[in-house]
C-alpha positions as CSV (number, residue, x, y, z in Angstrom):
1,X,5.0,49.0,-5.5
2,X,7.0,45.9,-7.0
3,X,10.4,45.8,-7.6
4,X,12.7,43.2,-8.8
5,X,16.3,42.9,-8.9
6,X,18.2,40.7,-11.5
7,X,21.5,39.8,-12.0
8,X,22.0,40.1,-16.0
9,X,22.3,36.4,-18.0
10,X,22.7,36.0,-21.5
11,X,22.4,31.9,-21.4
12,X,24.7,30.1,-19.5
13,X,26.8,33.2,-18.8
14,X,26.5,36.5,-17.3
15,X,26.9,39.9,-19.3
16,X,29.9,40.9,-20.0
17,X,28.6,44.4,-21.3
18,X,26.4,46.5,-20.0
19,X,25.9,47.9,-23.6
20,X,23.0,45.6,-24.6
21,X,21.3,46.3,-21.4
22,X,21.7,50.1,-21.7
23,X,20.6,50.0,-25.2
24,X,17.5,48.7,-24.5
25,X,16.8,51.2,-21.7
26,X,17.5,54.0,-24.4
27,X,14.7,52.5,-26.9
28,X,11.9,55.3,-25.1
29,X,14.1,57.9,-26.9
30,X,14.2,56.8,-30.1
31,X,12.5,59.4,-32.6
32,X,12.2,62.2,-30.0
33,X,13.6,65.7,-29.7
34,X,16.6,66.4,-27.2
35,X,14.1,67.8,-25.0
36,X,11.8,65.4,-24.3
37,X,14.0,62.4,-24.0
38,X,14.4,60.9,-20.8
39,X,18.8,60.7,-20.0
40,X,20.3,58.5,-17.1
41,X,20.8,59.8,-13.6
42,X,22.3,58.8,-10.8
43,X,23.1,60.2,-7.2
44,X,24.7,63.4,-8.0
45,X,24.4,64.0,-11.4
46,X,21.6,64.3,-14.5
47,X,21.5,64.2,-18.3
48,X,24.3,61.3,-17.9
49,X,25.0,59.7,-21.6
50,X,24.6,56.3,-22.4
51,X,27.9,56.0,-23.5
52,X,29.2,56.9,-20.1
53,X,27.0,54.3,-18.1
54,X,28.7,51.8,-20.4
55,X,32.0,52.6,-19.5
56,X,31.6,53.4,-15.9
57,X,29.9,49.8,-15.7
58,X,32.1,47.6,-17.6
59,X,35.2,49.5,-16.4
60,X,34.2,48.8,-13.0
61,X,34.4,44.8,-12.9
62,X,38.1,44.0,-11.6
63,X,38.5,40.2,-10.8
64,X,35.1,39.3,-11.7
65,X,34.8,35.9,-13.1
66,X,32.7,35.1,-16.5
67,X,30.4,33.5,-14.4
68,X,29.7,36.1,-12.2
69,X,27.2,38.7,-12.5
70,X,28.8,42.2,-13.5
71,X,25.9,44.1,-12.8
72,X,22.4,44.2,-11.6
73,X,19.2,45.6,-13.1
74,X,16.7,47.1,-10.0
75,X,13.3,47.5,-11.1
76,X,10.8,49.8,-9.3
77,X,7.2,50.2,-10.8
78,X,4.9,52.4,-8.3
79,X,1.3,51.2,-8.8
80,X,-1.4,53.6,-10.3
81,X,-2.7,54.8,-6.8
82,X,1.8,55.6,-5.9
83,X,1.8,57.3,-9.1
84,X,-1.5,59.5,-8.5
85,X,0.2,61.1,-5.2
86,X,3.2,62.4,-7.4
87,X,3.0,66.2,-8.1
88,X,5.5,66.3,-10.9
89,X,6.1,62.3,-12.1
90,X,9.2,62.6,-13.3
91,X,11.5,64.6,-10.8
92,X,9.6,62.9,-7.7
93,X,10.6,59.4,-9.3
94,X,13.9,61.1,-9.4
95,X,13.9,62.5,-5.6
96,X,12.5,58.8,-4.9
97,X,15.5,56.8,-6.7
98,X,18.0,58.9,-4.4
99,X,16.4,57.9,-1.5
100,X,15.5,54.5,-2.3
101,X,19.2,53.8,-3.1
102,X,20.3,54.4,0.6
103,X,18.1,52.0,1.6
104,X,19.6,49.7,-0.8
105,X,23.0,50.2,0.9
106,X,21.9,50.3,4.1
107,X,20.5,46.5,3.6
108,X,23.8,45.3,3.0
109,X,25.4,43.6,6.1
110,X,28.7,45.2,5.1
111,X,31.7,47.5,6.0
112,X,33.9,48.9,4.1
113,X,37.2,49.6,6.3
114,X,35.3,49.5,9.3
115,X,32.3,51.6,8.6
116,X,28.6,51.2,7.6
117,X,28.3,51.0,3.7
118,X,27.0,54.7,2.3
119,X,25.6,55.3,-1.5
120,X,28.7,57.1,-2.2
121,X,30.3,53.6,-1.9
122,X,28.1,52.6,-5.2
123,X,28.1,53.4,-8.5
124,X,24.6,53.0,-10.4
125,X,22.7,54.9,-12.7
126,X,19.0,55.3,-13.3
127,X,16.6,56.0,-15.9
128,X,12.9,56.8,-15.9
129,X,10.6,54.8,-18.1
130,X,6.9,56.0,-18.9
131,X,5.8,53.4,-21.3
132,X,4.6,49.3,-20.6
133,X,3.3,46.7,-22.8
134,X,1.4,43.4,-22.3
135,X,3.8,40.4,-21.7
136,X,3.0,36.7,-22.0
137,X,3.1,36.3,-17.9
138,X,0.9,39.0,-17.5
139,X,-2.9,37.3,-16.3
140,X,-4.5,39.5,-19.3
141,X,-2.6,37.6,-21.6
142,X,-3.0,34.5,-19.9
143,X,-6.6,35.0,-19.4
144,X,-7.4,35.9,-23.1
145,X,-5.3,32.8,-24.6
146,X,-7.9,30.6,-25.1
147,X,-9.6,33.1,-27.1
148,X,-6.7,34.1,-29.3
149,X,-5.8,30.3,-29.9
150,X,-9.8,30.1,-31.6
151,X,-8.9,33.0,-33.0
152,X,-5.5,32.0,-34.8
153,X,-6.9,28.7,-36.1
154,X,-10.0,30.2,-37.5
155,X,-7.7,32.8,-39.4
156,X,-5.6,29.5,-40.5
157,X,-8.5,27.8,-41.5
158,X,-9.8,31.2,-43.4
159,X,-6.2,31.1,-45.3
160,X,-6.3,27.7,-46.2
161,X,-9.5,27.9,-48.0
162,X,-8.5,31.3,-49.7
163,X,-5.3,29.2,-51.2
164,X,-7.7,26.0,-52.1
165,X,-6.0,23.7,-49.4
166,X,-9.6,23.3,-47.5
167,X,-13.4,24.4,-48.1
168,X,-15.6,26.4,-45.8
169,X,-17.7,29.5,-45.2
170,X,-15.3,32.5,-44.7
171,X,-18.0,34.8,-43.6
172,X,-18.9,32.6,-40.9
173,X,-15.6,32.3,-39.5
174,X,-15.7,36.0,-39.9
175,X,-18.3,36.3,-37.6
176,X,-16.9,33.8,-35.0
177,X,-13.9,35.8,-34.8
178,X,-15.3,39.3,-34.3
179,X,-17.3,37.3,-31.8
180,X,-14.1,35.8,-30.0
181,X,-12.4,39.3,-29.8
182,X,-15.4,40.7,-28.1
183,X,-16.0,38.0,-25.8
184,X,-12.4,38.0,-24.7
185,X,-12.7,38.9,-20.8
186,X,-9.5,41.4,-20.9
187,X,-10.4,44.7,-23.1
188,X,-8.6,48.0,-23.5
189,X,-10.2,50.4,-25.5
190,X,-12.7,48.1,-26.8
191,X,-9.7,45.6,-28.3
192,X,-8.4,42.5,-26.7
193,X,-5.6,42.9,-25.0
194,X,-2.8,41.1,-26.9
195,X,0.8,41.0,-26.2
196,X,2.7,43.8,-27.2
197,X,0.0,46.4,-26.8
198,X,1.1,49.5,-24.9
199,X,-0.7,49.9,-21.3
200,X,-2.8,53.0,-21.1
201,X,-2.6,55.1,-18.3
202,X,0.6,56.5,-16.4
203,X,2.7,53.6,-16.5
204,X,5.9,55.4,-15.1
205,X,8.5,52.9,-13.6
206,X,12.3,53.4,-12.8
207,X,15.1,51.5,-14.5
208,X,18.4,51.3,-12.3
209,X,21.9,49.3,-13.3
210,X,24.0,49.0,-10.5
211,X,27.6,47.9,-10.4
212,X,28.7,44.5,-8.5
213,X,31.6,46.3,-7.7
214,X,31.8,49.1,-4.8
215,X,32.6,52.8,-6.6
216,X,36.3,51.8,-5.7
217,X,36.3,48.9,-7.7
218,X,37.9,46.6,-5.0
219,X,34.8,45.1,-2.8
220,X,31.9,43.0,-4.2
221,X,28.3,44.2,-2.9
222,X,25.8,41.2,-4.1
223,X,22.1,41.9,-3.7
224,X,21.7,38.3,-4.9
225,X,24.2,36.9,-2.4
226,X,22.3,33.5,-1.0
227,X,23.5,34.8,2.8
228,X,21.1,36.6,4.8
229,X,22.8,39.0,7.3
230,X,25.1,37.1,9.3
231,X,29.1,37.0,10.0
232,X,31.2,34.5,9.3
233,X,35.3,34.0,9.9
234,X,37.8,34.2,7.4
235,X,41.3,34.7,7.6
236,X,41.3,34.4,11.4
237,X,39.1,37.8,11.1
238,X,35.0,38.0,11.8
239,X,33.7,39.3,8.6
240,X,29.9,40.6,8.0
241,X,27.9,39.5,4.5
242,X,24.7,39.2,3.2
243,X,21.8,41.2,1.7
244,X,18.5,41.7,3.6
245,X,16.4,41.8,1.1
246,X,13.1,42.1,3.2
247,X,14.4,44.8,4.7
248,X,15.1,46.5,1.5
249,X,11.6,46.1,0.3
250,X,10.1,47.4,3.4
251,X,12.0,50.6,3.9
252,X,11.6,51.1,0.2
253,X,7.6,51.3,0.7
254,X,8.3,53.6,4.0
255,X,10.5,55.5,2.2
256,X,7.9,56.6,-0.3
257,X,5.1,56.8,2.0
258,X,7.5,59.3,4.1
259,X,8.7,61.6,0.9
260,X,5.2,61.7,-0.5
261,X,2.5,61.5,2.4
262,X,1.2,58.3,1.0
263,X,-1.0,56.1,3.3
264,X,-0.7,52.9,2.3
265,X,-3.5,50.4,2.1
266,X,-2.9,47.1,3.5
267,X,-3.1,45.0,-0.1
268,X,0.0,47.1,-0.8
269,X,2.2,46.1,1.5
270,X,4.9,43.8,1.1
271,X,4.8,42.1,4.4
272,X,1.0,41.7,3.3
273,X,2.2,40.1,-0.2
274,X,4.6,37.9,1.0
275,X,1.7,36.4,3.7
276,X,-0.5,35.7,0.9
277,X,2.4,33.5,-0.5
278,X,3.4,31.8,2.6
279,X,0.7,31.8,5.1
280,X,-2.8,32.8,2.9
281,X,-5.5,31.9,5.7
282,X,-3.3,34.5,8.0
283,X,-3.3,37.0,5.1
284,X,-7.3,36.5,4.8
285,X,-7.8,36.9,8.6
286,X,-6.0,40.0,8.4
287,X,-7.6,41.3,5.1
288,X,-11.2,40.8,7.1
289,X,-10.5,42.6,10.2
290,X,-9.8,45.9,7.8
291,X,-11.9,48.8,8.5
292,X,-15.0,48.6,5.6
293,X,-13.3,51.4,3.7
294,X,-9.9,49.8,3.8
295,X,-11.3,46.4,3.4
296,X,-13.3,47.6,0.3
297,X,-10.3,49.4,-1.4
298,X,-7.7,46.4,-0.7
299,X,-10.4,43.8,-2.7
300,X,-10.2,46.7,-5.7
301,X,-6.2,46.4,-5.4
302,X,-6.4,43.1,-5.5
303,X,-8.5,42.5,-8.3
304,X,-6.6,45.0,-10.6
305,X,-3.1,43.0,-10.1
306,X,-5.1,39.9,-11.4
307,X,-5.4,37.8,-7.9
308,X,-9.0,36.3,-8.4
309,X,-11.6,36.9,-5.6
310,X,-14.3,34.5,-5.0
311,X,-17.7,36.3,-4.3
312,X,-17.7,35.4,-0.1
313,X,-15.1,34.9,1.4
314,X,-16.0,32.8,4.7
315,X,-14.9,33.8,8.1
316,X,-13.4,30.9,9.2
317,X,-9.6,30.8,9.1
318,X,-9.7,26.9,8.7
319,X,-12.2,27.3,5.6
320,X,-10.0,30.3,4.1
321,X,-6.6,28.1,3.9
322,X,-9.1,25.2,2.3
323,X,-11.0,27.1,-0.1
324,X,-8.7,30.2,-1.1
325,X,-5.2,28.3,-0.9
326,X,-5.3,26.3,-4.3
327,X,-7.0,28.8,-6.3
328,X,-5.3,32.2,-5.8
329,X,-1.7,30.4,-5.2
330,X,-1.4,29.9,-9.0
331,X,-2.4,33.9,-9.7
332,X,-0.5,35.3,-6.3
333,X,2.7,33.6,-7.6
334,X,2.4,35.7,-11.1
335,X,1.4,39.2,-9.6
336,X,3.8,38.7,-6.6
337,X,6.4,37.8,-8.7
338,X,8.2,40.9,-9.1
339,X,8.0,41.4,-5.2
340,X,11.6,40.3,-4.6
341,X,14.4,37.6,-5.2
342,X,13.7,34.4,-3.5
343,X,10.5,34.9,-1.1
């Protein structure tokens, strides 16, 4: 489960309207019949129009400054293992979203009129998407890049020869291009994976747009707050503040597992991924202690997320830290980047 929380920003300032973002989320509906479209939904309603979403979010920004986020985007991306557990991808993901947003509000250390915040106090809209494309940050694109660079240069050379600016053996160059296409380490359906290519398999995920202001348009709720859960004194009164990101990500996993009876592997847990970045020797020590079948699945999952795994992992924690840390840290940061804000 990978979850990102992003304040929508355009250049130096935050988006003043949700229209562009909502329009972006409508892209998969283009050319589809009404019955096949995915509509926005929230805690209590389905088939909410894009126009209503924009109006509700844009009208809920009282007293927010130009340099303050008006809304946040939460993207929830279940793994292929988690998706396999679902019986009805569309309806199950809606059910999960509605439970997830209860975890979201429970992670705020805030009160409204002396009571804890509930899901009724926030304004959000969600949408399920079923397609994903490879991006420049994906490890497949990065590891294919040296081949892509050589192929591009060869194609440029061929064009120069064809237009009389250079001389060379075009047939030989085309054979070299075909060879490079086959040698690229990451392929899909017999083709080199390139940026913008659609990912195969079940790619269902959830986009959530949530207002910065509460449903009454009077209280600011920021999941991007730099403050941990704490109390401060303001105007002579003690005020709770902060958003506990660790709590949210951990509860998100537990809610999924409980809702769908999913048995989560060590490598899939938020805590394990966080340990990988913060304390890799601890991570690998825990990994090596897993039962054989769980360890095998963990390594399979690690490989699929793009983390390079060395053939033989030493058992000494000191050796683990020394050999593995430098090699894996960069790959880990790419794969784990989407796990949270500010790990």
